[in-house]
N, C-alpha and C positions, 0 to 999 in steps of 0.2 A: 463631220472634221475628220480628215484622217489623219493619223500618227499627231495629233492634239493642231497642228497646223490650220492656219486663219488661210481659208482662201481669199479670203475678198483684196485685200492687201496686194498681193503679187496681180490683180489684175485692174485695181488702182493702178501701183506704179507703172504697170505697162500697159494703161489707158494713157499716163501723162505722159511717159515717154513718148506718145503714137501725137500728143496733140489732142484726143478727145474725150477728156473730161466728161464731159454731156453725154457718151452715149451710154458710161456706167450706172446713170441717173434710176433708181427705179423708173421701168416705164406703164406703172401704176398710176403716176404722175405727167403722164403722158406731155404736155408741151405745159404745164399750167406753173413753171416753175425759170428761176432764172439761169443760164448757163453760166453765167457770170460768177454766180451768189455760189451754185454747186459747184462750180471750178473752185472753188476758192477757201470753201469749205474740205476739199479733199484734198487738195494741198497743205491747208494745214496739219491737216491729219496724220496722211507723211511725214510732214516734220515734227509733229508729236510720236512719231515711230521712228524718228534716226538711231540705229545705233548706238552711237554713243554718244551717252548726253549735253555735250558741249555741244553738241550740235541740236538739239530741239532747243524751242522756242521756252521762254519764263511762260508762265501762265499769262501774265497780265498782257506779252510781248503777242502771246495767242489768241486771248484776248481781242487787244487790237486791230488784229489779221484776220479775225472774223466778222469784226463790225465793222471792216472797213477804212479801219482808222490810220491804218498801216498798209502801203503799197507791195502788194505782194510778184510785181515785175520782176525785180532783184533779186528776191529770192532764190537762193539755189539749193536745190534737195538733191540726197544722193538718196541711193537706192535704201530702202527701212530694212532696220535686221527683221532676223526673222522670229516669227513670232513661236512663241511653246505656247503647252497649254498648262495656265496659271495652275490648274485644278491638280497637276502634282506639286503644287509646293506643297510641301504637308509642316503645317503650321504648329502644328503640335509637337511636333518635331522643333522645334525651335522655342517653343514656350517653356520644354521640358529642360531643355539646355537652359536655358534661366531659369526655368528653378533651381537645379541644380547647382550655379555662380552661385545665387543666392541664402541659399544652406549652406555652401564653402565658404561665403563671406560675412556671415557671421556667425558661424562657429567660432570660441576661444583661441583656436591654434592660426585663425588668419591675422589677428592683430597681431602675431607676433614678427 
């Protein structure tokens, strides 16, 4: 990955726009898969990567799409947001700021 960006999402997005999602499936599978099912899975993946959270399906809706309980024909998919390297998120920094807040809120002066 270059600059922490995932290269698979843009490839899937381009294949989706061109109507060629079946071509993005791992060639190791040969022809031993349902193209319709593979396309549905990739569409759900694209929906789950929408930049605005309000455009992403709830988990229950995504499961219904994956199990074909919900039809995908009328679902509008816009270009997914940019994926950044999640390893750059510093959880320790967040923990230290939370512990600082906890110490401040438990001090005697914080109740004044």
